[in-house]
C-alpha positions in Angstrom: 48.3 0.3 -35.0 45.9 -2.5 -33.3 44.1 -1.5 -30.7 43.6 -4.5 -28.2 40.6 -4.7 -25.8 41.7 -5.3 -22.9 40.0 -5.9 -18.7 40.6 -4.3 -16.7 38.4 -5.7 -14.9 37.4 -9.3 -15.2 33.7 -9.7 -15.2 31.5 -10.2 -12.5 27.8 -12.0 -12.0 25.1 -10.5 -9.9 21.6 -11.8 -9.6 18.6 -9.5 -9.1 15.0 -9.5 -9.3 14.7 -10.8 -12.9 17.9 -10.4 -14.5 21.6 -12.1 -14.2 24.0 -8.8 -14.2 27.6 -9.1 -15.8 29.4 -6.1 -14.9 32.6 -5.2 -16.2 35.7 -2.7 -16.9 37.5 -2.6 -20.1 39.6 -0.5 -22.2 40.4 -0.2 -25.6 44.6 0.4 -26.1 47.5 -0.8 -27.8 50.2 -4.0 -27.4 51.9 -2.3 -24.4 48.6 -0.8 -23.0 50.8 3.0 -23.1 48.4 4.9 -25.3 44.3 4.5 -24.8 42.2 4.9 -28.7 41.6 7.6 -29.9 38.7 7.8 -31.4 34.9 6.6 -30.6 34.6 3.4 -31.7 30.9 1.3 -31.4 31.2 -2.8 -28.7 29.2 -5.2 -28.5 29.6 -7.5 -25.3 28.2 -10.4 -25.8 27.3 -13.1 -23.3 28.1 -16.7 -24.5 27.1 -20.2 -24.2 30.5 -21.6 -22.2 31.1 -24.4 -24.8 31.7 -24.4 -29.3 29.7 -22.8 -31.0 29.6 -20.0 -28.4 25.8 -19.4 -28.7 25.2 -15.6 -27.6 23.0 -15.8 -25.1 22.4 -12.1 -24.4 24.3 -9.2 -26.3 24.4 -5.5 -25.2 26.1 -2.6 -27.4 28.2 -0.3 -26.4 30.3 2.8 -26.9 34.0 3.6 -26.0 34.5 7.3 -25.7 37.7 8.6 -27.5 40.7 9.4 -25.4 39.3 7.1 -22.6 41.0 4.9 -20.0 38.4 2.4 -19.8 35.1 1.7 -20.1 32.2 0.6 -17.1 29.3 -1.3 -18.4 26.7 -4.2 -17.4 25.0 -6.4 -18.9 21.5 -7.0 -18.1 21.1 -10.9 -18.8 17.7 -12.4 -18.5 17.2 -14.8 -15.0 15.8 -17.9 -17.0 20.1 -18.4 -17.5 21.3 -18.0 -14.0 23.8 -20.9 -12.7 24.2 -21.7 -16.9 27.6 -21.1 -17.0 28.9 -18.8 -20.1 31.8 -17.0 -21.1 32.1 -12.8 -21.9 33.1 -11.9 -25.4 33.7 -8.3 -26.1 34.3 -7.0 -30.0 34.0 -4.4 -32.2 32.1 -5.0 -35.2 34.0 -4.6 -37.8 35.9 -8.4 -36.2 33.7 -10.3 -37.6 34.3 -9.3 -41.8 38.5 -10.2 -40.6 37.7 -13.3 -39.5 35.2 -13.9 -42.9 38.2 -12.4 -45.2 41.4 -14.1 -42.5 42.5 -11.0 -42.1 43.6 -9.7 -38.4 41.1 -6.8 -36.5 41.8 -3.5 -36.7 40.9 -4.3 -32.9 41.2 -6.9 -31.3 38.2 -8.4 -29.7 38.1 -11.1 -25.7 37.1 -13.5 -24.9 36.8 -14.2 -20.4 36.9 -17.9 -19.8 34.4 -19.7 -18.6 32.0 -18.6 -15.1 28.6 -19.3 -13.8 26.3 -17.0 -13.6 25.8 -16.8 -10.9 25.8 -14.5 -7.2 29.0 -12.7 -6.7 30.9 -15.0 -9.1 33.5 -12.9 -11.0 36.2 -14.6 -13.1 39.4 -14.7 -13.6 42.4 -12.3 -14.2 43.8 -13.5 -17.8 41.7 -13.9 -21.3 41.0 -15.8 -24.7 42.2 -14.1 -28.3 41.9 -15.8 -31.4 42.8 -15.1 -34.4 41.9 -17.1 -38.0 45.0 -18.5 -39.5 45.4 -18.1 -43.8 44.7 -21.7 -43.9 41.1 -21.5 -42.0 42.1 -23.2 -38.8 41.9 -20.5 -36.1 44.6 -19.8 -33.5 43.5 -19.5 -29.7 46.1 -17.5 -27.6 46.1 -17.5 -23.4 47.3 -14.5 -22.3 47.5 -13.3 -19.2 45.1 -9.5 -17.9 47.4 -8.3 -15.0 50.7 -5.3 -15.7 53.1 -7.7 -16.9 53.9 -7.5 -20.7 56.1 -10.5 -21.3 52.4 -12.9 -21.3 50.6 -10.7 -23.9 49.9 -10.7 -27.5 52.6 -7.6 -28.7 52.3 -6.2 -32.3 55.2 -7.7 -33.9 53.8 -11.7 -33.0 50.5 -10.2 -35.4 53.1 -9.2 -38.0 54.8 -12.4 -38.0 51.1 -14.1 -39.2 50.6 -11.7 -42.2 54.8 -12.8 -43.0 53.8 -16.7 -42.8 51.1 -16.2 -44.4 52.6 -14.1 -46.9 55.3 -16.9 -47.4 53.0 -19.4 -47.8 51.0 -17.8 -51.0 51.7 -18.5 -54.0 53.6 -15.9 -54.5 55.2 -14.4 -51.6 56.9 -11.0 -52.2 60.8 -10.0 -51.9 62.3 -10.4 -48.8 61.0 -13.7 -47.7 62.3 -16.5 -50.5 64.3 -17.7 -47.7 61.6 -18.9 -45.4 59.0 -19.1 -48.3 61.8 -22.2 -49.1 61.7 -23.6 -45.4 58.1 -23.7 -45.7 58.3 -26.2 -49.3 60.6 -28.5 -47.9 58.4 -29.5 -44.8 56.0 -30.3 -47.1 58.9 -33.6 -47.4 61.1 -33.6 -44.1 59.6 -31.7 -40.9 61.1 -28.6 -40.3 62.8 -27.8 -37.0 62.1 -24.7 -35.1 63.1 -23.2 -32.3 61.6 -20.1 -30.4 63.7 -17.5 -28.6 61.8 -15.8 -26.0 58.0 -16.9 -26.8 55.9 -15.4 -24.1 52.1 -16.5 -24.6 54.0 -18.5 -27.9 50.9 -17.1 -30.5 54.4 -16.7 -33.2 55.9 -20.6 -32.2 52.1 -22.2 -32.5 50.3 -20.5 -35.2 53.6 -21.9 -37.6 52.5 -24.7 -35.9 49.4 -24.6 -37.4 50.2 -23.5 -40.8 53.2 -25.7 -41.9 55.2 -29.5 -40.7 57.3 -28.8 -38.2 58.4 -30.1 -35.1 58.4 -26.7 -33.0 60.4 -25.5 -29.3 59.3 -22.7 -27.5 61.6 -20.9 -25.2 61.4 -18.6 -22.3 61.6 -18.1 -18.6 60.5 -20.1 -16.2 57.6 -17.7 -15.6 55.8 -17.5 -19.3 55.6 -21.6 -18.8 51.9 -21.5 -17.5 51.2 -19.5 -20.3 53.0 -21.4 -22.7 51.1 -24.5 -21.7 48.3 -23.5 -21.8 48.4 -22.4 -25.2 50.2 -25.8 -26.2 47.4 -27.5 -25.0 44.2 -25.1 -27.2 46.7 -25.7 -30.2 45.4 -27.6 -33.3 49.1 -28.2 -34.8 49.1 -29.3 -38.6 49.4 -33.4 -38.9 52.8 -34.7 -38.4 53.6 -31.1 -36.3 55.1 -31.1 -32.7 55.0 -27.8 -30.3 56.8 -28.4 -27.0 57.6 -25.9 -24.4 61.2 -25.1 -22.3 62.8 -22.8 -20.5 65.3 -21.0 -21.2 67.7 -18.1 -19.9 69.6 -16.8 -22.4 71.7 -15.4 -19.4 73.3 -18.9 -19.1 75.4 -20.7 -21.6 73.5 -23.6 -23.7 73.6 -26.9 -22.8 76.6 -28.3 -24.6 75.0 -32.4 -24.7 72.7 -30.2 -26.5 73.1 -30.9 -29.9 69.5 -29.9 -31.1 70.1 -28.5 -35.0 67.3 -26.1 -36.0 66.6 -25.3 -39.3 64.4 -21.8 -38.7 64.2 -19.0 -35.5 62.0 -17.8 -34.3 62.7 -14.1 -32.2 59.6 -11.6 -32.1 60.0 -8.4 -30.0 62.7 -9.5 -28.2 65.2 -6.8 -28.4 64.1 -3.8 -26.7 66.0 -4.4 -23.9 70.0 -3.9 -24.6 70.8 -5.6 -21.3 69.0 -8.5 -22.5 69.9 -8.2 -26.0 73.4 -9.0 -24.9 72.4 -12.9 -24.3 70.6 -13.2 -26.6 73.0 -12.3 -29.5 75.3 -14.9 -27.6 73.0 -17.6 -27.9 72.2 -16.9 -31.4 75.6 -17.0 -31.6 76.0 -20.2 -29.7 73.1 -21.9 -31.9 74.4 -21.1 -35.5 78.0 -22.3 -34.8 76.2 -25.4 -34.7 74.3 -25.4 -37.7 75.6 -22.7 -39.8 72.8 -22.9 -42.1 70.2 -22.2 -39.4 67.7 -18.7 -40.9 67.6 -16.7 -38.1 63.8 -14.7 -38.7 64.0 -11.6 -36.3 61.2 -9.8 -36.2 59.9 -6.1 -34.5 58.2 -3.1 -33.8 60.6 -0.1 -33.5 60.0 1.3 -30.4 63.2 2.8 -29.4 66.8 3.6 -30.1 68.7 1.2 -28.0 66.8 -1.2 -30.3 69.8 -0.3 -32.5 72.3 -2.2 -30.0 71.3 -5.8 -31.1 71.4 -5.4 -35.0 75.1 -3.3 -34.2 76.4 -6.5 -31.8 74.3 -9.4 -34.2 77.2 -7.5 -36.8 79.8 -7.8 -35.0 78.5 -11.3 -34.5 79.0 -12.6 -37.6 75.7 -12.2 -38.6 74.5 -11.0 -42.1 71.4 -9.5 -43.0 69.9 -11.7 -45.9 66.6 -10.8 -46.1 65.3 -7.9 -45.2 61.2 -6.5 -45.0 58.1 -4.7 -43.5 54.9 -5.5 -42.7 52.4 -2.7 -42.6 49.5 -3.7 -39.2 46.2 -3.8 -39.4 45.7 -0.2 -37.7 42.8 2.7 -38.3 44.1 6.3 -39.2 43.6 8.4 -36.6 46.3 11.6 -35.5 47.8 9.2 -33.6 49.1 7.6 -36.5 51.5 10.0 -38.2 53.1 6.8 -40.2 51.6 3.3 -41.1 52.8 1.0 -37.9 55.4 -1.5 -39.5 56.8 -4.8 -38.0 60.6 -5.0 -39.4 62.2 -8.3 -40.5 65.5 -9.3 -40.7 66.9 -12.1 -42.1 70.5 -13.5 -40.8 72.7 -16.3 -41.3 76.1 -16.7 -39.4 79.7 -16.5 -41.5 81.9 -18.5 -39.6 85.0 -17.8 -39.1 88.2 -19.5 -40.1 89.2 -21.0 -36.7 84.7 -22.2 -36.7 85.4 -23.7 -39.9 87.5 -26.2 -38.7 
């Protein structure tokens, strides 16, 4: 499965006689942080200039040991860089080649926010990830370092990036023809896209950087700050717009809203049986207004309770029009008995006679 380098303790700098030391604690773990990487791996901690192109001021190899829970390390920067604004970039050696080939790294690197090389300076509990997309743009995602799982990148979000890349290719595989057709139509007119449960926004923002669209990212109030930050960092293609709004699935949709969508995206949102009940009802209300809307649900199977969502979709008269499994980047280990995949289901609603009048 995909491994994520995470800061357990964000960088802190201490000024010594000859060096400025940067101390941090990281882990190499899954998207939910529920398992740690079971292999040894060589990492690199780079202290880089704060502003692009982020020239490396000092680099130090560090080593993650199999099945560790944490890696504490200190980077000893030359004292001449004291007071310099910098960022700490922790990466695996194979990440550069993955970026060059526009692939998702098997171990996702992490960037701290900017901090000065001054005494006792610790960075804020927020970090950035960067992933190269198929059109060579880079999606930049800020996420929190705390315990919340709502404001992190999840595996299905990475699966969506692969799905988008394949749908935009000259020969899309079976199972994504409807999305590929929508993408072709975006060359003539902007797509109207809604994302439900956007989290930090990687799926919707990546789409806006790939095709011409007006996209609305929705989630609860506590996700709006991270969404706003990531929207400011976005680089949408010419003609695209990105914005966010609060949407609680447990509340009925505003009847005054006449928004019609070509595409609705749902990424890794079906794990909670209680909230999935409200999610299906929200999708039903949206699709009833615009029956031709294509709903694309992507998730990574984690629990048997996930099946409740699909049963509820059938009961709500949604037809599965396409399905596809996307293998996720992974390093073969004893933990991965099967190849980790993101599963995708494309839906359209089948209106009952009384709703067709």
